[in-house]
PDB file of all heavy atoms in Angstrom:
ATOM      1  N   MET A   1      35.142  12.008 157.873  1.00  0.00           N
ATOM      2  CA  MET A   1      36.389  12.466 158.466  1.00  0.00           C
ATOM      3  C   MET A   1      36.370  13.991 158.534  1.00  0.00           C
ATOM      4  O   MET A   1      35.988  14.660 157.590  1.00  0.00           O
ATOM      5  CB  MET A   1      37.559  11.958 157.630  1.00  0.00           C
ATOM      6  CG  MET A   1      38.884  12.433 158.106  1.00  0.00           C
ATOM      7  SD  MET A   1      40.324  11.642 157.347  1.00  0.00           S
ATOM      8  CE  MET A   1      39.944  11.619 155.645  1.00  0.00           C
ATOM      9  N   ASP A   2      36.788  14.544 159.648  1.00  0.00           N
ATOM     10  CA  ASP A   2      36.814  15.977 159.875  1.00  0.00           C
ATOM     11  C   ASP A   2      38.259  16.451 159.815  1.00  0.00           C
ATOM     12  O   ASP A   2      39.072  16.096 160.659  1.00  0.00           O
ATOM     13  CB  ASP A   2      36.202  16.269 161.234  1.00  0.00           C
ATOM     14  CG  ASP A   2      36.140  17.750 161.526  1.00  0.00           C
ATOM     15  OD1 ASP A   2      36.509  18.552 160.659  1.00  0.00           O
ATOM     16  OD2 ASP A   2      35.706  18.098 162.618  1.00  0.00           O
ATOM     17  N   ASP A   3      38.590  17.263 158.827  1.00  0.00           N
ATOM     18  CA  ASP A   3      39.966  17.737 158.658  1.00  0.00           C
ATOM     19  C   ASP A   3      40.139  19.192 159.053  1.00  0.00           C
ATOM     20  O   ASP A   3      41.049  19.859 158.601  1.00  0.00           O
ATOM     21  CB  ASP A   3      40.421  17.544 157.221  1.00  0.00           C
ATOM     22  CG  ASP A   3      40.670  16.093 156.881  1.00  0.00           C
ATOM     23  OD1 ASP A   3      40.927  15.317 157.800  1.00  0.00           O
ATOM     24  OD2 ASP A   3      40.589  15.748 155.700  1.00  0.00           O
ATOM     25  N   GLN A   4      39.263  19.709 159.913  1.00  0.00           N
ATOM     26  CA  GLN A   4      39.375  21.086 160.353  1.00  0.00           C
ATOM     27  C   GLN A   4      40.387  21.198 161.491  1.00  0.00           C
ATOM     28  O   GLN A   4      40.609  20.250 162.228  1.00  0.00           O
ATOM     29  CB  GLN A   4      38.018  21.593 160.819  1.00  0.00           C
ATOM     30  CG  GLN A   4      36.991  21.607 159.710  1.00  0.00           C
ATOM     31  CD  GLN A   4      35.666  22.140 160.191  1.00  0.00           C
ATOM     32  OE1 GLN A   4      35.616  22.988 161.081  1.00  0.00           O
ATOM     33  NE2 GLN A   4      34.598  21.664 159.610  1.00  0.00           N
ATOM     34  N   ALA A   5      40.959  22.374 161.613  1.00  0.00           N
ATOM     35  CA  ALA A   5      41.869  22.630 162.734  1.00  0.00           C
ATOM     36  C   ALA A   5      41.088  22.592 164.040  1.00  0.00           C
ATOM     37  O   ALA A   5      39.875  22.805 164.055  1.00  0.00           O
ATOM     38  CB  ALA A   5      42.528  23.991 162.555  1.00  0.00           C
ATOM     39  N   ALA A   6      41.784  22.290 165.138  1.00  0.00           N
ATOM     40  CA  ALA A   6      41.156  22.242 166.458  1.00  0.00           C
ATOM     41  C   ALA A   6      42.005  23.027 167.445  1.00  0.00           C
ATOM     42  O   ALA A   6      43.234  22.999 167.384  1.00  0.00           O
ATOM     43  CB  ALA A   6      41.019  20.790 166.925  1.00  0.00           C
ATOM     44  N   TRP A   7      41.355  23.723 168.354  1.00  0.00           N
ATOM     45  CA  TRP A   7      42.062  24.430 169.419  1.00  0.00           C
ATOM     46  C   TRP A   7      42.558  23.424 170.442  1.00  0.00           C
ATOM     47  O   TRP A   7      41.798  22.584 170.915  1.00  0.00           O
ATOM     48  CB  TRP A   7      41.137  25.432 170.105  1.00  0.00           C
ATOM     49  CG  TRP A   7      40.841  26.626 169.272  1.00  0.00           C
ATOM     50  CD1 TRP A   7      39.728  26.824 168.493  1.00  0.00           C
ATOM     51  CD2 TRP A   7      41.651  27.783 169.100  1.00  0.00           C
ATOM     52  NE1 TRP A   7      39.810  28.024 167.855  1.00  0.00           N
ATOM     53  CE2 TRP A   7      40.986  28.643 168.207  1.00  0.00           C
ATOM     54  CE3 TRP A   7      42.878  28.171 169.611  1.00  0.00           C
ATOM     55  CZ2 TRP A   7      41.519  29.880 167.829  1.00  0.00           C
ATOM     56  CZ3 TRP A   7      43.397  29.397 169.228  1.00  0.00           C
ATOM     57  CH2 TRP A   7      42.718  30.240 168.351  1.00  0.00           C
ATOM     58  N   LEU A   8      43.841  23.477 170.769  1.00  0.00           N
ATOM     59  CA  LEU A   8      44.391  22.627 171.823  1.00  0.00           C
ATOM     60  C   LEU A   8      44.283  23.311 173.177  1.00  0.00           C
ATOM     61  O   LEU A   8      44.145  22.666 174.206  1.00  0.00           O
ATOM     62  CB  LEU A   8      45.851  22.285 171.539  1.00  0.00           C
ATOM     63  CG  LEU A   8      46.102  21.413 170.314  1.00  0.00           C
ATOM     64  CD1 LEU A   8      47.585  21.136 170.178  1.00  0.00           C
ATOM     65  CD2 LEU A   8      45.320  20.127 170.400  1.00  0.00           C
ATOM     66  N   ASP A   9      44.392  24.639 173.160  1.00  0.00           N
ATOM     67  CA  ASP A   9      44.217  25.470 174.347  1.00  0.00           C
ATOM     68  C   ASP A   9      43.857  26.860 173.843  1.00  0.00           C
ATOM     69  O   ASP A   9      43.538  27.021 172.660  1.00  0.00           O
ATOM     70  CB  ASP A   9      45.468  25.449 175.242  1.00  0.00           C
ATOM     71  CG  ASP A   9      46.728  25.909 174.514  1.00  0.00           C
ATOM     72  OD1 ASP A   9      46.652  26.779 173.616  1.00  0.00           O
ATOM     73  OD2 ASP A   9      47.810  25.399 174.845  1.00  0.00           O
ATOM     74  N   GLY A  10      43.934  27.860 174.676  1.00  0.00           N
ATOM     75  CA  GLY A  10      43.530  29.202 174.283  1.00  0.00           C
ATOM     76  C   GLY A  10      44.438  29.904 173.283  1.00  0.00           C
ATOM     77  O   GLY A  10      44.097  30.967 172.784  1.00  0.00           O
ATOM     78  N   SER A  11      45.576  29.287 172.961  1.00  0.00           N
ATOM     79  CA  SER A  11      46.512  29.961 172.057  1.00  0.00           C
ATOM     80  C   SER A  11      47.183  29.041 171.039  1.00  0.00           C
ATOM     81  O   SER A  11      48.072  29.489 170.319  1.00  0.00           O
ATOM     82  CB  SER A  11      47.595  30.671 172.875  1.00  0.00           C
ATOM     83  OG  SER A  11      48.330  29.725 173.630  1.00  0.00           O
ATOM     84  N   THR A  12      46.776  27.772 170.961  1.00  0.00           N
ATOM     85  CA  THR A  12      47.440  26.811 170.078  1.00  0.00           C
ATOM     86  C   THR A  12      46.422  26.056 169.233  1.00  0.00           C
ATOM     87  O   THR A  12      45.428  25.553 169.750  1.00  0.00           O
ATOM     88  CB  THR A  12      48.254  25.791 170.889  1.00  0.00           C
ATOM     89  OG1 THR A  12      49.096  26.488 171.807  1.00  0.00           O
ATOM     90  CG2 THR A  12      49.112  24.922 169.980  1.00  0.00           C
ATOM     91  N   LEU A  13      46.699  25.972 167.945  1.00  0.00           N
ATOM     92  CA  LEU A  13      45.861  25.213 167.025  1.00  0.00           C
ATOM     93  C   LEU A  13      46.573  23.940 166.587  1.00  0.00           C
ATOM     94  O   LEU A  13      47.799  23.919 166.447  1.00  0.00           O
ATOM     95  CB  LEU A  13      45.556  26.037 165.769  1.00  0.00           C
ATOM     96  CG  LEU A  13      44.598  27.199 165.934  1.00  0.00           C
ATOM     97  CD1 LEU A  13      44.606  28.051 164.685  1.00  0.00           C
ATOM     98  CD2 LEU A  13      43.209  26.685 166.230  1.00  0.00           C
ATOM     99  N   ALA A  14      45.805  22.886 166.343  1.00  0.00           N
ATOM    100  CA  ALA A  14      46.331  21.643 165.767  1.00  0.00           C
ATOM    101  C   ALA A  14      45.663  21.439 164.415  1.00  0.00           C
ATOM    102  O   ALA A  14      44.500  21.794 164.226  1.00  0.00           O
ATOM    103  CB  ALA A  14      46.032  20.463 166.680  1.00  0.00           C
ATOM    104  N   TYR A  15      46.406  20.872 163.488  1.00  0.00           N
ATOM    105  CA  TYR A  15      45.872  20.638 162.144  1.00  0.00           C
ATOM    106  C   TYR A  15      46.561  19.426 161.526  1.00  0.00           C
ATOM    107  O   TYR A  15      47.653  19.037 161.939  1.00  0.00           O
ATOM    108  CB  TYR A  15      46.048  21.871 161.255  1.00  0.00           C
ATOM    109  CG  TYR A  15      47.491  22.237 161.020  1.00  0.00           C
ATOM    110  CD1 TYR A  15      48.173  21.777 159.899  1.00  0.00           C
ATOM    111  CD2 TYR A  15      48.187  23.032 161.935  1.00  0.00           C
ATOM    112  CE1 TYR A  15      49.498  22.103 159.693  1.00  0.00           C
ATOM    113  CE2 TYR A  15      49.508  23.364 161.731  1.00  0.00           C
ATOM    114  CZ  TYR A  15      50.162  22.903 160.606  1.00  0.00           C
ATOM    115  OH  TYR A  15      51.472  23.223 160.403  1.00  0.00           O
ATOM    116  N   ALA A  16      45.920  18.839 160.528  1.00  0.00           N
ATOM    117  CA  ALA A  16      46.491  17.700 159.804  1.00  0.00           C
ATOM    118  C   ALA A  16      47.127  18.193 158.513  1.00  0.00           C
ATOM    119  O   ALA A  16      46.576  19.053 157.825  1.00  0.00           O
ATOM    120  CB  ALA A  16      45.410  16.674 159.491  1.00  0.00           C
ATOM    121  N   GLN A  17      48.287  17.652 158.194  1.00  0.00           N
ATOM    122  CA  GLN A  17      48.988  17.960 156.943  1.00  0.00           C
ATOM    123  C   GLN A  17      49.098  16.675 156.145  1.00  0.00           C
ATOM    124  O   GLN A  17      49.673  15.698 156.624  1.00  0.00           O
ATOM    125  CB  GLN A  17      50.382  18.518 157.234  1.00  0.00           C
ATOM    126  CG  GLN A  17      51.194  18.835 156.004  1.00  0.00           C
ATOM    127  CD  GLN A  17      50.649  20.034 155.261  1.00  0.00           C
ATOM    128  OE1 GLN A  17      50.317  21.035 155.863  1.00  0.00           O
ATOM    129  NE2 GLN A  17      50.569  19.929 153.956  1.00  0.00           N
ATOM    130  N   GLN A  18      48.532  16.648 154.944  1.00  0.00           N
ATOM    131  CA  GLN A  18      48.532  15.438 154.122  1.00  0.00           C
ATOM    132  C   GLN A  18      49.748  15.385 153.215  1.00  0.00           C
ATOM    133  O   GLN A  18      50.147  16.386 152.623  1.00  0.00           O
ATOM    134  CB  GLN A  18      47.262  15.375 153.267  1.00  0.00           C
ATOM    135  CG  GLN A  18      47.164  14.091 152.480  1.00  0.00           C
ATOM    136  CD  GLN A  18      45.797  13.905 151.865  1.00  0.00           C
ATOM    137  OE1 GLN A  18      44.803  14.340 152.418  1.00  0.00           O
ATOM    138  NE2 GLN A  18      45.749  13.261 150.728  1.00  0.00           N
ATOM    139  N   HIS A  19      50.324  14.184 153.107  1.00  0.00           N
ATOM    140  CA  HIS A  19      51.456  13.931 152.211  1.00  0.00           C
ATOM    141  C   HIS A  19      50.930  13.470 150.853  1.00  0.00           C
ATOM    142  O   HIS A  19      49.765  13.114 150.716  1.00  0.00           O
ATOM    143  CB  HIS A  19      52.363  12.841 152.788  1.00  0.00           C
ATOM    144  CG  HIS A  19      52.945  13.206 154.115  1.00  0.00           C
ATOM    145  ND1 HIS A  19      54.040  14.025 154.262  1.00  0.00           N
ATOM    146  CD2 HIS A  19      52.567  12.861 155.377  1.00  0.00           C
ATOM    147  CE1 HIS A  19      54.318  14.166 155.539  1.00  0.00           C
ATOM    148  NE2 HIS A  19      53.434  13.473 156.246  1.00  0.00           N
ATOM    149  N   ASP A  20      51.789  13.445 149.866  1.00  0.00           N
ATOM    150  CA  ASP A  20      51.406  13.018 148.519  1.00  0.00           C
ATOM    151  C   ASP A  20      50.842  11.603 148.493  1.00  0.00           C
ATOM    152  O   ASP A  20      50.001  11.281 147.653  1.00  0.00           O
ATOM    153  CB  ASP A  20      52.598  13.109 147.557  1.00  0.00           C
ATOM    154  CG  ASP A  20      53.004  14.545 147.272  1.00  0.00           C
ATOM    155  OD1 ASP A  20      52.168  15.458 147.456  1.00  0.00           O
ATOM    156  OD2 ASP A  20      54.165  14.755 146.879  1.00  0.00           O
ATOM    157  N   ASP A  21      51.297  10.732 149.412  1.00  0.00           N
ATOM    158  CA  ASP A  21      50.819   9.345 149.413  1.00  0.00           C
ATOM    159  C   ASP A  21      49.496   9.179 150.170  1.00  0.00           C
ATOM    160  O   ASP A  21      48.994   8.075 150.325  1.00  0.00           O
ATOM    161  CB  ASP A  21      51.872   8.400 149.998  1.00  0.00           C
ATOM    162  CG  ASP A  21      52.165   8.649 151.465  1.00  0.00           C
ATOM    163  OD1 ASP A  21      51.542   9.540 152.084  1.00  0.00           O
ATOM    164  OD2 ASP A  21      53.044   7.955 152.009  1.00  0.00           O
ATOM    165  N   GLY A  22      48.918  10.285 150.667  1.00  0.00           N
ATOM    166  CA  GLY A  22      47.637  10.237 151.353  1.00  0.00           C
ATOM    167  C   GLY A  22      47.726  10.138 152.862  1.00  0.00           C
ATOM    168  O   GLY A  22      46.732  10.332 153.549  1.00  0.00           O
ATOM    169  N   THR A  23      48.900   9.821 153.412  1.00  0.00           N
ATOM    170  CA  THR A  23      49.042   9.771 154.867  1.00  0.00           C
ATOM    171  C   THR A  23      49.066  11.197 155.413  1.00  0.00           C
ATOM    172  O   THR A  23      49.348  12.150 154.688  1.00  0.00           O
ATOM    173  CB  THR A  23      50.322   9.029 155.294  1.00  0.00           C
ATOM    174  OG1 THR A  23      51.460   9.728 154.772  1.00  0.00           O
ATOM    175  CG2 THR A  23      50.320   7.593 154.801  1.00  0.00           C
ATOM    176  N   LYS A  24      48.749  11.323 156.691  1.00  0.00           N
ATOM    177  CA  LYS A  24      48.715  12.639 157.320  1.00  0.00           C
ATOM    178  C   LYS A  24      49.480  12.623 158.631  1.00  0.00           C
ATOM    179  O   LYS A  24      49.606  11.597 159.274  1.00  0.00           O
ATOM    180  CB  LYS A  24      47.270  13.054 157.619  1.00  0.00           C
ATOM    181  CG  LYS A  24      46.428  13.240 156.391  1.00  0.00           C
ATOM    182  CD  LYS A  24      45.028  13.653 156.767  1.00  0.00           C
ATOM    183  CE  LYS A  24      44.160  13.783 155.547  1.00  0.00           C
ATOM    184  NZ  LYS A  24      42.782  14.146 155.896  1.00  0.00           N
ATOM    185  N   ASP A  25      49.976  13.782 159.001  1.00  0.00           N
ATOM    186  CA  ASP A  25      50.606  14.001 160.298  1.00  0.00           C
ATOM    187  C   ASP A  25      49.863  15.148 160.974  1.00  0.00           C
ATOM    188  O   ASP A  25      49.307  16.024 160.307  1.00  0.00           O
ATOM    189  CB  ASP A  25      52.073  14.400 160.144  1.00  0.00           C
ATOM    190  CG  ASP A  25      52.929  13.325 159.504  1.00  0.00           C
ATOM    191  OD1 ASP A  25      52.598  12.137 159.633  1.00  0.00           O
ATOM    192  OD2 ASP A  25      53.939  13.686 158.874  1.00  0.00           O
ATOM    193  N   LEU A  26      49.862  15.140 162.305  1.00  0.00           N
ATOM    194  CA  LEU A  26      49.253  16.230 163.059  1.00  0.00           C
ATOM    195  C   LEU A  26      50.331  17.197 163.521  1.00  0.00           C
ATOM    196  O   LEU A  26      51.373  16.782 164.031  1.00  0.00           O
ATOM    197  CB  LEU A  26      48.500  15.704 164.273  1.00  0.00           C
ATOM    198  CG  LEU A  26      47.223  14.934 163.982  1.00  0.00           C
ATOM    199  CD1 LEU A  26      46.545  14.553 165.289  1.00  0.00           C
ATOM    200  CD2 LEU A  26      46.284  15.724 163.107  1.00  0.00           C
ATOM    201  N   TRP A  27      50.049  18.475 163.376  1.00  0.00           N
ATOM    202  CA  TRP A  27      50.966  19.543 163.741  1.00  0.00           C
ATOM    203  C   TRP A  27      50.253  20.527 164.658  1.00  0.00           C
ATOM    204  O   TRP A  27      49.029  20.640 164.621  1.00  0.00           O
ATOM    205  CB  TRP A  27      51.420  20.284 162.492  1.00  0.00           C
ATOM    206  CG  TRP A  27      52.264  19.457 161.591  1.00  0.00           C
ATOM    207  CD1 TRP A  27      51.841  18.530 160.675  1.00  0.00           C
ATOM    208  CD2 TRP A  27      53.677  19.450 161.517  1.00  0.00           C
ATOM    209  NE1 TRP A  27      52.908  17.961 160.043  1.00  0.00           N
ATOM    210  CE2 TRP A  27      54.054  18.513 160.541  1.00  0.00           C
ATOM    211  CE3 TRP A  27      54.670  20.155 162.183  1.00  0.00           C
ATOM    212  CZ2 TRP A  27      55.369  18.258 160.220  1.00  0.00           C
ATOM    213  CZ3 TRP A  27      55.996  19.904 161.850  1.00  0.00           C
ATOM    214  CH2 TRP A  27      56.327  18.963 160.878  1.00  0.00           C
ATOM    215  N   SER A  28      51.014  21.266 165.454  1.00  0.00           N
ATOM    216  CA  SER A  28      50.462  22.356 166.244  1.00  0.00           C
ATOM    217  C   SER A  28      51.223  23.628 165.899  1.00  0.00           C
ATOM    218  O   SER A  28      52.373  23.583 165.456  1.00  0.00           O
ATOM    219  CB  SER A  28      50.557  22.064 167.735  1.00  0.00           C
ATOM    220  OG  SER A  28      51.897  22.080 168.163  1.00  0.00           O
ATOM    221  N   VAL A  29      50.552  24.760 166.107  1.00  0.00           N
ATOM    222  CA  VAL A  29      51.157  26.053 165.810  1.00  0.00           C
ATOM    223  C   VAL A  29      50.512  27.107 166.719  1.00  0.00           C
ATOM    224  O   VAL A  29      49.316  27.032 166.999  1.00  0.00           O
ATOM    225  CB  VAL A  29      50.996  26.412 164.317  1.00  0.00           C
ATOM    226  CG1 VAL A  29      49.555  26.621 163.933  1.00  0.00           C
ATOM    227  CG2 VAL A  29      51.834  27.592 163.932  1.00  0.00           C
ATOM    228  N   PRO A  30      51.305  28.075 167.194  1.00  0.00           N
ATOM    229  CA  PRO A  30      50.713  29.164 167.956  1.00  0.00           C
ATOM    230  C   PRO A  30      49.725  29.941 167.067  1.00  0.00           C
ATOM    231  O   PRO A  30      50.051  30.281 165.923  1.00  0.00           O
ATOM    232  CB  PRO A  30      51.901  30.042 168.346  1.00  0.00           C
ATOM    233  CG  PRO A  30      53.085  29.130 168.290  1.00  0.00           C
ATOM    234  CD  PRO A  30      52.775  28.180 167.168  1.00  0.00           C
ATOM    235  N   ALA A  31      48.552  30.213 167.577  1.00  0.00           N
ATOM    236  CA  ALA A  31      47.514  30.872 166.789  1.00  0.00           C
ATOM    237  C   ALA A  31      47.876  32.304 166.417  1.00  0.00           C
ATOM    238  O   ALA A  31      47.382  32.829 165.423  1.00  0.00           O
ATOM    239  CB  ALA A  31      46.195  30.844 167.542  1.00  0.00           C
ATOM    240  N   ASP A  32      48.750  32.932 167.183  1.00  0.00           N
ATOM    241  CA  ASP A  32      49.109  34.325 166.902  1.00  0.00           C
ATOM    242  C   ASP A  32      50.253  34.467 165.901  1.00  0.00           C
ATOM    243  O   ASP A  32      50.709  35.564 165.623  1.00  0.00           O
ATOM    244  CB  ASP A  32      49.440  35.069 168.188  1.00  0.00           C
ATOM    245  CG  ASP A  32      50.708  34.559 168.871  1.00  0.00           C
ATOM    246  OD1 ASP A  32      51.374  33.648 168.346  1.00  0.00           O
ATOM    247  OD2 ASP A  32      51.021  35.087 169.959  1.00  0.00           O
ATOM    248  N   GLY A  33      50.737  33.340 165.357  1.00  0.00           N
ATOM    249  CA  GLY A  33      51.804  33.387 164.358  1.00  0.00           C
ATOM    250  C   GLY A  33      53.189  33.610 164.930  1.00  0.00           C
ATOM    251  O   GLY A  33      54.132  33.862 164.191  1.00  0.00           O
ATOM    252  N   SER A  34      53.333  33.487 166.245  1.00  0.00           N
ATOM    253  CA  SER A  34      54.607  33.807 166.881  1.00  0.00           C
ATOM    254  C   SER A  34      55.635  32.683 166.863  1.00  0.00           C
ATOM    255  O   SER A  34      56.769  32.888 167.255  1.00  0.00           O
ATOM    256  CB  SER A  34      54.371  34.205 168.343  1.00  0.00           C
ATOM    257  OG  SER A  34      53.874  33.096 169.082  1.00  0.00           O
ATOM    258  N   GLY A  35      55.274  31.504 166.406  1.00  0.00           N
ATOM    259  CA  GLY A  35      56.215  30.386 166.428  1.00  0.00           C
ATOM    260  C   GLY A  35      56.081  29.514 165.200  1.00  0.00           C
ATOM    261  O   GLY A  35      55.239  29.744 164.339  1.00  0.00           O
ATOM    262  N   LYS A  36      56.925  28.509 165.143  1.00  0.00           N
ATOM    263  CA  LYS A  36      56.919  27.579 164.019  1.00  0.00           C
ATOM    264  C   LYS A  36      56.034  26.381 164.331  1.00  0.00           C
ATOM    265  O   LYS A  36      55.861  26.020 165.498  1.00  0.00           O
ATOM    266  CB  LYS A  36      58.339  27.093 163.744  1.00  0.00           C
ATOM    267  CG  LYS A  36      59.258  28.189 163.278  1.00  0.00           C
ATOM    268  CD  LYS A  36      60.628  27.630 162.963  1.00  0.00           C
ATOM    269  CE  LYS A  36      61.529  28.741 162.474  1.00  0.00           C
ATOM    270  NZ  LYS A  36      62.847  28.254 162.079  1.00  0.00           N
ATOM    271  N   PRO A  37      55.502  25.721 163.293  1.00  0.00           N
ATOM    272  CA  PRO A  37      54.734  24.491 163.516  1.00  0.00           C
ATOM    273  C   PRO A  37      55.593  23.431 164.187  1.00  0.00           C
ATOM    274  O   PRO A  37      56.806  23.361 163.972  1.00  0.00           O
ATOM    275  CB  PRO A  37      54.344  24.060 162.098  1.00  0.00           C
ATOM    276  CG  PRO A  37      54.398  25.307 161.292  1.00  0.00           C
ATOM    277  CD  PRO A  37      55.517  26.113 161.889  1.00  0.00           C
ATOM    278  N   ARG A  38      54.932  22.587 164.996  1.00  0.00           N
ATOM    279  CA  ARG A  38      55.611  21.510 165.720  1.00  0.00           C
ATOM    280  C   ARG A  38      54.857  20.210 165.463  1.00  0.00           C
ATOM    281  O   ARG A  38      53.636  20.152 165.583  1.00  0.00           O
ATOM    282  CB  ARG A  38      55.602  21.829 167.214  1.00  0.00           C
ATOM    283  CG  ARG A  38      56.318  20.810 168.069  1.00  0.00           C
ATOM    284  CD  ARG A  38      56.371  21.240 169.525  1.00  0.00           C
ATOM    285  NE  ARG A  38      55.059  21.354 170.133  1.00  0.00           N
ATOM    286  CZ  ARG A  38      54.456  20.391 170.823  1.00  0.00           C
ATOM    287  NH1 ARG A  38      55.059  19.238 171.012  1.00  0.00           N
ATOM    288  NH2 ARG A  38      53.267  20.579 171.334  1.00  0.00           N
ATOM    289  N   LEU A  39      55.582  19.171 165.074  1.00  0.00           N
ATOM    290  CA  LEU A  39      54.977  17.872 164.826  1.00  0.00           C
ATOM    291  C   LEU A  39      54.431  17.294 166.128  1.00  0.00           C
ATOM    292  O   LEU A  39      55.154  17.200 167.126  1.00  0.00           O
ATOM    293  CB  LEU A  39      56.008  16.912 164.219  1.00  0.00           C
ATOM    294  CG  LEU A  39      55.518  15.502 163.917  1.00  0.00           C
ATOM    295  CD1 LEU A  39      54.435  15.514 162.843  1.00  0.00           C
ATOM    296  CD2 LEU A  39      56.679  14.624 163.487  1.00  0.00           C
ATOM    297  N   LEU A  40      53.164  16.901 166.127  1.00  0.00           N
ATOM    298  CA  LEU A  40      52.543  16.277 167.293  1.00  0.00           C
ATOM    299  C   LEU A  40      52.510  14.758 167.164  1.00  0.00           C
ATOM    300  O   LEU A  40      52.826  14.051 168.110  1.00  0.00           O
ATOM    301  CB  LEU A  40      51.104  16.771 167.465  1.00  0.00           C
ATOM    302  CG  LEU A  40      50.901  18.201 167.891  1.00  0.00           C
ATOM    303  CD1 LEU A  40      49.410  18.530 167.897  1.00  0.00           C
ATOM    304  CD2 LEU A  40      51.509  18.440 169.259  1.00  0.00           C
ATOM    305  N   LEU A  41      52.104  14.267 165.967  1.00  0.00           N
ATOM    306  CA  LEU A  41      51.886  12.834 165.803  1.00  0.00           C
ATOM    307  C   LEU A  41      51.931  12.464 164.329  1.00  0.00           C
ATOM    308  O   LEU A  41      51.272  13.101 163.505  1.00  0.00           O
ATOM    309  CB  LEU A  41      50.519  12.474 166.388  1.00  0.00           C
ATOM    310  CG  LEU A  41      50.141  11.020 166.526  1.00  0.00           C
ATOM    311  CD1 LEU A  41      51.090  10.285 167.469  1.00  0.00           C
ATOM    312  CD2 LEU A  41      48.716  10.912 167.040  1.00  0.00           C
ATOM    313  N   ARG A  42      52.708  11.449 164.010  1.00  0.00           N
ATOM    314  CA  ARG A  42      52.765  10.958 162.624  1.00  0.00           C
ATOM    315  C   ARG A  42      51.628   9.975 162.377  1.00  0.00           C
ATOM    316  O   ARG A  42      51.144   9.319 163.286  1.00  0.00           O
ATOM    317  CB  ARG A  42      54.090  10.251 162.365  1.00  0.00           C
ATOM    318  CG  ARG A  42      55.258  11.202 162.370  1.00  0.00           C
ATOM    319  CD  ARG A  42      56.437  10.626 161.598  1.00  0.00           C
ATOM    320  NE  ARG A  42      57.565  11.534 161.635  1.00  0.00           N
ATOM    321  CZ  ARG A  42      57.711  12.573 160.806  1.00  0.00           C
ATOM    322  NH1 ARG A  42      56.797  12.823 159.922  1.00  0.00           N
ATOM    323  NH2 ARG A  42      58.757  13.352 160.902  1.00  0.00           N
ATOM    324  N   ASN A  43      51.212   9.886 161.110  1.00  0.00           N
ATOM    325  CA  ASN A  43      50.179   8.944 160.664  1.00  0.00           C
ATOM    326  C   ASN A  43      48.893   9.075 161.479  1.00  0.00           C
ATOM    327  O   ASN A  43      48.329   8.091 161.944  1.00  0.00           O
ATOM    328  CB  ASN A  43      50.699   7.504 160.716  1.00  0.00           C
ATOM    329  CG  ASN A  43      51.859   7.296 159.783  1.00  0.00           C
ATOM    330  OD1 ASN A  43      51.824   7.753 158.639  1.00  0.00           O
ATOM    331  ND2 ASN A  43      52.907   6.674 160.251  1.00  0.00           N
ATOM    332  N   ALA A  44      48.449  10.298 161.646  1.00  0.00           N
ATOM    333  CA  ALA A  44      47.186  10.583 162.330  1.00  0.00           C
ATOM    334  C   ALA A  44      46.304  11.366 161.358  1.00  0.00           C
ATOM    335  O   ALA A  44      46.782  11.871 160.346  1.00  0.00           O
ATOM    336  CB  ALA A  44      47.444  11.380 163.580  1.00  0.00           C
ATOM    337  N   HIS A  45      45.031  11.478 161.659  1.00  0.00           N
ATOM    338  CA  HIS A  45      44.131  12.090 160.679  1.00  0.00           C
ATOM    339  C   HIS A  45      43.520  13.417 161.100  1.00  0.00           C
ATOM    340  O   HIS A  45      43.672  14.402 160.423  1.00  0.00           O
ATOM    341  CB  HIS A  45      43.018  11.120 160.298  1.00  0.00           C
ATOM    342  CG  HIS A  45      43.514  10.036 159.415  1.00  0.00           C
ATOM    343  ND1 HIS A  45      43.590  10.162 158.061  1.00  0.00           N
ATOM    344  CD2 HIS A  45      43.990   8.806 159.700  1.00  0.00           C
ATOM    345  CE1 HIS A  45      44.082   9.065 157.535  1.00  0.00           C
ATOM    346  NE2 HIS A  45      44.332   8.223 158.514  1.00  0.00           N
ATOM    347  N   SER A  46      42.792  13.463 162.173  1.00  0.00           N
ATOM    348  CA  SER A  46      42.059  14.666 162.540  1.00  0.00           C
ATOM    349  C   SER A  46      42.336  15.036 163.990  1.00  0.00           C
ATOM    350  O   SER A  46      42.193  14.188 164.877  1.00  0.00           O
ATOM    351  CB  SER A  46      40.558  14.461 162.353  1.00  0.00           C
ATOM    352  OG  SER A  46      40.257  14.203 161.003  1.00  0.00           O
ATOM    353  N   PRO A  47      42.691  16.290 164.227  1.00  0.00           N
ATOM    354  CA  PRO A  47      42.933  16.706 165.608  1.00  0.00           C
ATOM    355  C   PRO A  47      41.628  16.818 166.385  1.00  0.00           C
ATOM    356  O   PRO A  47      40.592  17.196 165.831  1.00  0.00           O
ATOM    357  CB  PRO A  47      43.595  18.072 165.460  1.00  0.00           C
ATOM    358  CG  PRO A  47      43.089  18.587 164.147  1.00  0.00           C
ATOM    359  CD  PRO A  47      42.910  17.382 163.282  1.00  0.00           C
ATOM    360  N   ALA A  48      41.679  16.481 167.641  1.00  0.00           N
ATOM    361  CA  ALA A  48      40.540  16.651 168.541  1.00  0.00           C
ATOM    362  C   ALA A  48      41.091  16.903 169.944  1.00  0.00           C
ATOM    363  O   ALA A  48      41.859  16.100 170.447  1.00  0.00           O
ATOM    364  CB  ALA A  48      39.651  15.420 168.538  1.00  0.00           C
ATOM    365  N   ALA A  49      40.713  18.015 170.507  1.00  0.00           N
ATOM    366  CA  ALA A  49      41.142  18.332 171.869  1.00  0.00           C
ATOM    367  C   ALA A  49      40.157  17.694 172.839  1.00  0.00           C
ATOM    368  O   ALA A  49      38.963  17.931 172.766  1.00  0.00           O
ATOM    369  CB  ALA A  49      41.200  19.831 172.059  1.00  0.00           C
ATOM    370  N   LEU A  50      40.661  16.867 173.719  1.00  0.00           N
ATOM    371  CA  LEU A  50      39.824  16.195 174.715  1.00  0.00           C
ATOM    372  C   LEU A  50      40.228  16.668 176.099  1.00  0.00           C
ATOM    373  O   LEU A  50      41.395  16.745 176.410  1.00  0.00           O
ATOM    374  CB  LEU A  50      40.000  14.673 174.627  1.00  0.00           C
ATOM    375  CG  LEU A  50      39.732  14.054 173.264  1.00  0.00           C
ATOM    376  CD1 LEU A  50      40.076  12.576 173.288  1.00  0.00           C
ATOM    377  CD2 LEU A  50      38.304  14.273 172.828  1.00  0.00           C
ATOM    378  N   GLY A  51      39.248  16.949 176.910  1.00  0.00           N
ATOM    379  CA  GLY A  51      39.603  17.310 178.265  1.00  0.00           C
ATOM    380  C   GLY A  51      39.105  18.579 178.744  1.00  0.00           C
ATOM    381  O   GLY A  51      38.617  19.492 178.625  1.00  0.00           O
TER     382      GLY A  51
END
């Protein structure tokens, strides 16, 4: 399993955040620190940008 952050586009990163029970959610955040994290998908493991 790959738990590294992934670029979604030229300015946005996606990453997995693990809960105490071991489940993970995927979040995105502007790479320049200009915004807050945004939930992308619950109960997911590793981000991968396709396309």
